[in-house]
C-alpha positions as CSV (number, residue, x, y, z in Angstrom):
1,M,36.3,-59.8,-21.9
2,I,38.3,-63.0,-22.7
3,R,41.9,-62.5,-23.8
4,L,43.9,-65.2,-25.7
5,S,47.6,-64.7,-26.1
6,G,50.2,-67.0,-27.7
7,N,51.1,-68.9,-30.9
8,D,47.8,-70.7,-31.1
9,A,45.5,-67.7,-30.3
10,L,44.4,-67.2,-33.9
11,A,43.9,-70.9,-34.6
12,I,41.7,-71.2,-31.5
13,A,39.8,-68.1,-32.4
14,D,39.1,-69.5,-35.9
15,K,37.3,-72.4,-34.2
16,M,35.1,-70.4,-31.8
17,F,34.3,-67.2,-33.6
18,V,32.2,-66.5,-36.8
19,A,32.4,-63.0,-38.0
20,R,29.3,-61.5,-39.7
21,D,31.6,-60.5,-42.6
22,K,32.6,-64.2,-42.8
23,Q,36.3,-63.5,-42.3
24,E,38.2,-65.9,-40.1
25,P,40.3,-64.3,-37.3
26,S,43.5,-65.7,-38.8
27,Q,42.7,-63.7,-42.0
28,M,41.8,-60.4,-40.3
29,K,44.1,-57.4,-40.3
30,S,45.8,-56.4,-37.0
31,F,44.1,-53.7,-34.9
32,T,40.7,-54.4,-36.2
33,V,37.4,-55.1,-34.4
34,H,34.8,-57.5,-35.8
35,Y,31.2,-58.2,-34.9
36,G,30.1,-61.8,-34.8
37,D,29.1,-64.9,-32.8
38,V,31.0,-67.2,-30.4
39,I,30.0,-70.7,-31.4
40,R,30.3,-74.2,-30.2
41,G,29.7,-76.4,-33.2
42,E,26.3,-75.2,-34.5
43,E,25.3,-73.6,-31.2
44,T,25.7,-69.9,-30.6
45,I,26.9,-69.0,-27.1
46,D,26.9,-65.2,-27.4
47,E,27.1,-62.3,-29.7
48,A,30.5,-60.6,-29.3
49,L,33.2,-58.3,-30.6
50,L,36.6,-59.7,-31.5
51,T,39.6,-57.5,-31.4
52,L,42.8,-58.7,-33.1
53,M,46.4,-57.6,-32.4
54,R,49.1,-59.4,-34.2
55,A,52.7,-60.0,-32.9
56,P,54.9,-58.2,-32.2
57,K,52.6,-55.1,-31.9
58,S,50.6,-56.3,-28.9
59,Y,50.7,-56.1,-25.1
60,T,52.5,-59.4,-24.9
61,R,54.3,-59.2,-28.2
62,E,52.4,-62.3,-29.1
63,D,49.3,-62.8,-31.2
64,V,46.4,-61.5,-29.0
65,V,42.7,-62.0,-29.5
66,E,40.2,-60.3,-27.2
67,I,36.6,-61.3,-27.2
68,S,34.2,-58.8,-25.7
69,A,30.9,-60.6,-24.7
70,H,27.8,-59.4,-22.9
71,G,29.4,-60.1,-19.6
72,G,26.9,-62.5,-17.9
73,V,28.5,-65.1,-15.6
74,A,27.1,-68.0,-17.6
75,S,28.1,-66.5,-21.0
76,V,31.7,-65.8,-19.8
77,R,32.1,-69.2,-18.2
78,A,30.9,-70.9,-21.4
79,I,33.3,-69.0,-23.6
80,L,36.2,-69.7,-21.2
81,K,35.4,-73.4,-21.2
82,L,35.1,-73.5,-24.9
83,A,38.6,-71.8,-25.3
84,V,40.1,-74.3,-22.9
85,D,38.4,-77.3,-24.7
86,L,40.0,-76.0,-27.9
87,G,43.5,-76.0,-26.5
88,A,43.9,-72.8,-24.4
89,R,44.7,-72.8,-20.7
90,P,43.7,-70.4,-17.9
91,A,46.3,-67.6,-17.4
92,E,48.3,-67.5,-14.2
93,P,48.2,-64.3,-12.1
94,G,49.9,-61.5,-14.0
95,E,50.8,-63.8,-16.8
96,F,50.0,-61.4,-19.6
97,T,52.2,-58.7,-18.0
98,K,54.9,-61.4,-17.3
99,R,54.9,-62.4,-21.0
100,A,55.2,-58.7,-21.9
101,F,58.3,-58.5,-19.7
102,L,59.9,-61.8,-20.8
103,N,59.3,-60.8,-24.5
104,G,61.1,-57.5,-23.9
105,R,58.1,-55.1,-24.4
106,I,58.5,-53.7,-20.9
107,D,61.0,-53.9,-18.1
108,L,60.4,-55.0,-14.6
109,T,59.7,-51.4,-13.3
110,Q,57.0,-51.0,-15.9
111,A,55.5,-54.4,-15.0
112,E,55.3,-53.4,-11.4
113,A,53.8,-50.1,-12.4
114,V,50.9,-52.1,-13.9
115,L,50.3,-53.7,-10.5
116,D,50.5,-50.2,-8.8
117,M,48.0,-48.8,-11.2
118,I,45.6,-51.6,-10.4
119,H,45.9,-50.9,-6.6
120,S,46.1,-47.1,-6.7
121,K,44.0,-45.6,-4.0
122,T,44.3,-42.0,-5.3
123,E,44.6,-40.1,-8.5
124,A,48.0,-38.8,-7.4
125,F,49.5,-42.2,-7.0
126,L,47.8,-43.3,-10.3
127,R,49.7,-40.5,-11.9
128,V,53.0,-41.7,-10.4
129,S,52.3,-45.2,-11.6
130,A,51.5,-44.0,-15.1
131,N,54.8,-42.2,-15.3
132,Q,56.6,-45.3,-14.3
133,L,54.7,-47.3,-16.8
134,K,55.8,-44.9,-19.5
135,G,59.4,-45.8,-18.6
136,E,60.5,-42.6,-16.9
137,L,62.1,-44.4,-14.0
138,S,63.7,-46.9,-16.4
139,T,65.2,-44.0,-18.4
140,E,66.7,-42.4,-15.3
141,L,68.1,-45.7,-14.1
142,E,69.6,-46.4,-17.6
143,K,71.4,-43.0,-17.4
144,I,72.9,-43.9,-14.1
145,R,73.9,-47.3,-15.3
146,E,75.7,-45.8,-18.4
147,Q,77.5,-43.4,-16.1
148,L,78.8,-46.3,-13.9
149,M,79.6,-48.5,-16.9
150,S,81.7,-45.7,-18.3
151,V,83.7,-45.7,-15.1
152,Y,84.0,-49.5,-15.2
153,V,85.2,-49.5,-18.8
154,A,87.8,-46.7,-18.0
155,I,89.1,-48.7,-15.0
156,E,89.4,-51.9,-17.1
157,A,91.4,-49.9,-19.8
158,I,93.7,-48.5,-17.1
159,I,94.3,-51.9,-15.6
160,N,95.1,-53.4,-19.1
161,F,97.1,-50.4,-20.3
162,P,98.8,-48.8,-17.2
163,E,100.4,-45.4,-17.4
164,D,103.6,-44.6,-15.6
165,D,103.1,-40.8,-15.7
166,V,102.1,-39.6,-12.2
167,D,100.3,-36.5,-13.5
168,T,98.3,-38.7,-15.9
169,E,97.4,-41.1,-13.0
170,K,96.1,-38.1,-10.9
171,K,94.1,-36.8,-13.9
172,W,92.2,-40.1,-14.5
173,A,91.7,-40.7,-10.8
174,L,90.0,-37.2,-10.5
175,S,87.9,-38.0,-13.6
176,L,86.7,-41.3,-12.2
177,C,85.8,-39.7,-8.9
178,E,83.8,-37.0,-10.6
179,R,81.8,-39.5,-12.7
180,M,81.1,-41.7,-9.7
181,Q,79.9,-38.6,-7.7
182,E,77.5,-37.7,-10.6
183,A,76.0,-41.2,-10.4
184,Q,75.9,-41.0,-6.6
185,K,74.1,-37.7,-6.7
186,A,71.5,-39.1,-9.2
187,I,70.9,-42.2,-7.0
188,Q,70.5,-39.9,-3.9
189,Q,67.9,-37.8,-5.7
190,L,65.9,-40.9,-6.5
191,L,66.1,-42.1,-2.9
192,A,65.1,-38.7,-1.6
193,S,61.6,-39.3,-3.1
194,A,61.2,-42.7,-1.5
195,D,59.3,-41.4,1.7
196,H,56.9,-39.4,-0.4
197,G,56.4,-42.3,-2.8
198,R,55.7,-44.7,0.0
199,I,53.1,-42.3,1.5
200,L,51.3,-41.9,-1.8
201,K,51.3,-45.7,-2.3
202,D,50.6,-47.0,1.2
203,G,49.0,-44.0,2.8
204,I,49.2,-42.7,6.4
205,K,47.7,-44.5,9.4
206,V,45.8,-41.9,11.4
207,V,44.2,-42.9,14.8
208,I,41.5,-40.8,16.3
209,C,41.4,-41.1,20.1
210,G,39.9,-39.4,23.1
211,R,37.6,-40.1,26.0
212,P,33.9,-41.0,25.3
213,N,31.6,-38.3,23.7
214,V,34.4,-35.9,22.7
215,G,33.4,-36.2,19.0
216,K,35.7,-38.9,17.6
217,S,33.0,-40.6,15.5
218,S,31.7,-37.2,14.3
219,L,35.2,-36.2,13.2
220,L,35.6,-39.5,11.4
221,N,32.4,-39.0,9.5
222,V,33.3,-35.4,8.6
223,L,36.8,-36.5,7.2
224,L,35.2,-39.4,5.3
225,K,32.4,-37.1,4.1
226,Q,29.9,-39.9,4.9
227,P,28.1,-41.2,8.0
228,R,30.3,-44.2,8.6
229,A,30.3,-44.3,12.4
230,I,27.2,-44.1,14.7
231,V,27.1,-40.8,16.5
232,S,25.2,-40.8,19.8
233,P,25.2,-38.9,23.1
234,I,25.3,-42.3,24.8
235,A,28.8,-42.9,26.1
236,G,30.7,-45.9,24.8
237,T,28.8,-46.2,21.4
238,T,32.0,-47.2,19.6
239,R,33.1,-50.5,21.2
240,D,35.5,-51.5,18.5
241,T,38.0,-49.8,16.1
242,I,36.4,-48.6,12.9
243,E,38.8,-48.3,9.9
244,E,38.1,-46.4,6.7
245,T,40.2,-44.7,4.0
246,A,39.9,-41.0,3.1
247,Q,41.7,-39.2,0.4
248,I,43.0,-35.8,1.3
249,E,44.9,-33.8,-1.3
250,G,46.0,-37.0,-3.1
251,I,47.1,-38.8,0.1
252,P,45.3,-41.9,1.2
253,F,44.6,-41.7,5.0
254,Q,43.6,-44.9,6.8
255,L,41.4,-43.4,9.5
256,I,40.9,-45.4,12.7
257,D,38.2,-44.4,15.2
258,T,38.9,-46.0,18.5
259,A,36.8,-46.9,21.5
260,G,36.8,-44.1,24.1
261,V,36.1,-46.3,27.1
262,L,38.9,-46.4,29.7
263,E,37.3,-48.6,32.4
264,P,35.9,-51.7,30.8
265,R,32.5,-52.9,31.9
266,D,32.8,-56.3,30.2
267,L,35.1,-58.5,28.1
268,I,34.1,-56.8,24.9
269,E,35.2,-53.4,26.2
270,E,38.4,-54.9,27.5
271,E,39.2,-56.1,24.0
272,A,38.1,-52.7,22.5
273,I,40.6,-50.9,24.8
274,R,43.4,-53.4,23.9
275,R,42.8,-52.8,20.2
276,S,42.7,-49.0,20.7
277,Q,46.0,-49.0,22.5
278,M,47.6,-51.2,19.8
279,S,46.3,-48.8,17.1
280,I,47.7,-45.8,18.9
281,R,51.1,-47.4,19.3
282,G,51.2,-48.3,15.6
283,A,49.9,-45.0,14.2
284,D,51.8,-42.7,11.9
285,L,49.7,-39.8,13.3
286,V,47.4,-39.5,16.3
287,L,44.5,-37.0,16.4
288,F,43.9,-36.6,20.1
289,I,40.5,-35.0,20.6
290,L,39.5,-33.0,23.7
291,D,36.2,-31.3,24.4
292,A,36.8,-27.6,24.3
293,G,33.4,-27.0,25.9
294,A,34.3,-28.9,29.1
295,A,37.0,-28.9,31.7
296,L,39.7,-31.5,31.5
297,N,38.9,-34.5,33.6
298,A,40.6,-37.6,34.9
299,E,39.8,-39.6,31.7
300,D,41.5,-36.9,29.6
301,E,44.6,-36.9,31.7
302,K,44.8,-40.7,31.7
303,L,44.9,-40.5,27.9
304,F,47.8,-38.0,28.1
305,D,50.1,-40.7,29.2
306,L,48.9,-43.1,26.4
307,V,49.5,-40.6,23.5
308,R,52.6,-38.9,24.8
309,G,55.6,-39.5,22.5
310,Q,53.4,-40.1,19.4
311,N,53.3,-37.9,16.3
312,L,50.4,-35.9,17.6
313,F,47.7,-33.3,16.8
314,I,45.6,-31.9,19.6
315,I,42.1,-31.4,18.3
316,L,39.9,-29.1,20.4
317,N,36.4,-30.1,19.3
318,K,33.1,-28.3,20.0
319,C,34.8,-24.9,19.5
320,D,31.3,-23.6,18.7
321,L,30.6,-23.8,22.5
322,R,31.9,-21.5,25.1
323,S,35.4,-22.7,25.9
324,K,36.0,-24.2,29.3
325,I,39.1,-26.2,28.7
326,D,42.4,-25.3,30.3
327,E,44.5,-24.8,27.2
328,G,47.6,-23.8,29.2
329,K,47.6,-27.3,30.8
330,V,47.2,-28.9,27.4
331,K,50.2,-26.9,26.0
332,A,52.3,-27.7,29.0
333,A,51.6,-31.4,28.6
334,F,52.3,-31.4,24.8
335,P,54.5,-28.3,24.1
336,D,55.4,-29.5,20.5
337,A,52.0,-30.7,19.4
338,P,50.0,-28.5,17.0
339,I,46.6,-27.5,18.4
340,V,43.7,-27.2,16.0
341,R,40.2,-25.9,16.9
342,V,37.2,-27.5,15.1
343,S,33.5,-28.1,15.4
344,A,32.8,-31.5,13.9
345,L,29.1,-30.8,14.3
346,N,29.2,-27.6,12.2
347,K,32.2,-28.7,10.1
348,E,34.2,-25.6,11.2
349,G,38.0,-25.8,11.0
350,I,38.0,-29.1,9.1
351,G,39.6,-27.5,6.0
352,E,42.4,-26.0,8.2
353,L,42.9,-29.4,10.0
354,E,43.2,-31.2,6.6
355,K,45.8,-28.6,5.4
356,R,47.9,-28.9,8.5
357,I,47.8,-32.7,8.4
358,V,49.0,-32.7,4.8
359,A,51.7,-30.2,5.6
360,Q,52.8,-32.4,8.5
361,V,53.0,-35.4,6.2
362,W,55.0,-33.7,3.5
363,H,57.2,-31.9,6.1
364,G,56.3,-28.6,4.3
365,K,57.7,-29.8,1.0
366,V,56.0,-29.5,-2.3
367,V,55.7,-32.9,-4.0
368,D,55.5,-33.1,-7.8
369,T,53.5,-36.2,-8.6
370,H,54.2,-35.7,-12.3
371,G,57.9,-36.5,-11.7
372,I,59.7,-39.7,-10.8
373,L,58.9,-40.9,-7.3
374,I,60.3,-44.2,-5.8
375,S,57.3,-45.9,-4.3
376,N,58.4,-49.5,-4.4
377,A,60.3,-50.8,-1.3
378,R,62.2,-53.3,-3.5
379,H,63.5,-50.4,-5.7
380,A,64.5,-48.4,-2.6
381,R,66.5,-51.2,-1.2
382,A,68.3,-51.8,-4.4
383,L,69.1,-48.1,-4.8
384,Q,70.5,-48.0,-1.2
385,D,72.7,-51.0,-2.0
386,A,73.9,-49.4,-5.3
387,L,74.6,-46.2,-3.4
388,A,76.7,-48.0,-0.8
389,A,78.7,-49.8,-3.5
390,V,79.4,-46.5,-5.3
391,A,80.5,-44.9,-2.0
392,Q,82.7,-47.9,-1.3
393,A,84.3,-47.6,-4.8
394,Q,85.1,-44.0,-4.2
395,D,86.6,-44.8,-0.8
396,T,88.7,-47.6,-2.3
397,L,90.0,-45.2,-5.0
398,K,90.9,-42.5,-2.5
399,K,92.9,-45.0,-0.5
400,K,94.8,-45.9,-3.7
401,L,94.0,-49.6,-3.3
402,S,94.1,-51.9,-6.3
403,L,91.8,-50.8,-9.1
404,E,90.4,-54.3,-9.3
405,F,88.6,-53.6,-6.0
406,V,87.1,-50.3,-7.4
407,S,86.0,-52.2,-10.5
408,E,84.3,-54.8,-8.4
409,E,82.3,-52.3,-6.4
410,I,81.1,-50.6,-9.6
411,K,80.0,-54.0,-11.0
412,R,78.1,-54.5,-7.8
413,A,76.4,-51.1,-8.1
414,V,75.4,-51.9,-11.7
415,S,74.1,-55.3,-10.7
416,F,71.8,-53.7,-8.0
417,L,70.4,-51.3,-10.6
418,D,69.8,-54.2,-13.0
419,T,67.7,-56.0,-10.4
420,I,65.3,-53.0,-10.5
421,T,64.8,-53.1,-14.2
422,G,64.9,-56.9,-14.5
423,R,68.0,-57.0,-16.7
424,H,69.4,-59.5,-14.2
425,V,66.7,-61.1,-12.0
426,D,66.2,-64.6,-10.7
427,N,63.1,-66.7,-11.2
428,D,62.1,-66.7,-7.5
429,L,61.9,-62.9,-7.5
430,L,59.8,-62.9,-10.7
431,E,57.4,-65.4,-9.1
432,Q,57.1,-63.3,-6.0
433,I,56.3,-60.1,-8.1
434,F,53.8,-61.6,-10.5
435,A,52.1,-63.7,-7.8
436,R,50.6,-60.4,-6.5
437,F,48.8,-59.7,-9.7
438,C,45.2,-60.7,-10.4
439,I,44.1,-63.1,-13.1
440,G,43.8,-61.4,-16.5
441,K,46.5,-58.8,-16.1
């Protein structure tokens, strides 16, 4: 599909599209689809459908023409070249969404939601992004802004029309504090969702580690529900980290299977060990696998030191075999780590493991992905700054300092909120945001 947007979109379409009903695109009604041919002079490039959306009721609030061709590389290239030859230019990354923002159709939170929807890894985060695209976050931020602006206006009125009555002064001071506290509480509620929003967006980095042949690759394959890693009774089969993403109850998990070797036989295994250790240190969660069908050995205990201090799950694999492992010793080494028994071979205990991992991630809380979740780091930083400014304003008021100082802090808080929605935003930030978009969005 080739999209044209702008003042000359219809004029260019007139020169390159002939409808079978003989209407020129500039004469067609908005929100109509027409069958015809894309032509260059007398030559037909492709059959196509042309969809017309007239300003201001279009994605960009400009005239928009979309040409749906057959999709072959040569056909699409030819149509693009024709459009450029007739006066169009290639869109920059995210330019259609940027125009929608600049023309006031959407705010910056909604524009960023488009990018989040494109990169959503799970249905849960897609739902969160769709809510943001509908403007739910914008609506909540606007409520907070109005609350703070009411405080600002009241302070300005008091400054310009001071009261000498002490009781009246106490009354308005109390009222201002109450309104600031309401705004503060609303900001805190949004920030409380930031950790969960980040998890849904970026996922959790989970490292699977253990000595050779304890079933690391088997567990990886079971969690992925596909045979991604080679499983073999030969020790040291995995000589590099293997990374894949699995979705468990709406959360994207970046699973990393590490090499089990501890004593390198060559330079390759030395590098494998180094990468494994780096992965463990940088993990959000470590699944430390032990062979329940065998006694602990020196290799297991050497890994104890490596994983100690990490956010950890102890996985006793091969629970279908007669247990030979000293669980008391494991519990003594990791008194706070949950222990889960599984059989990766028979897929026993996997459901329980997934449930416990998810519970650990959410810290036992129920997360409503149909509500507002802060998933953007930029939004979280701005909310934290706004919260600090509101707190400072309250502290200044309680200290009975000049109201001009209180007013200034409220203005700062509002300014931080405005950077989220894009009411006040500099060009450098806009360029950074839209540079992450792909062409055509």
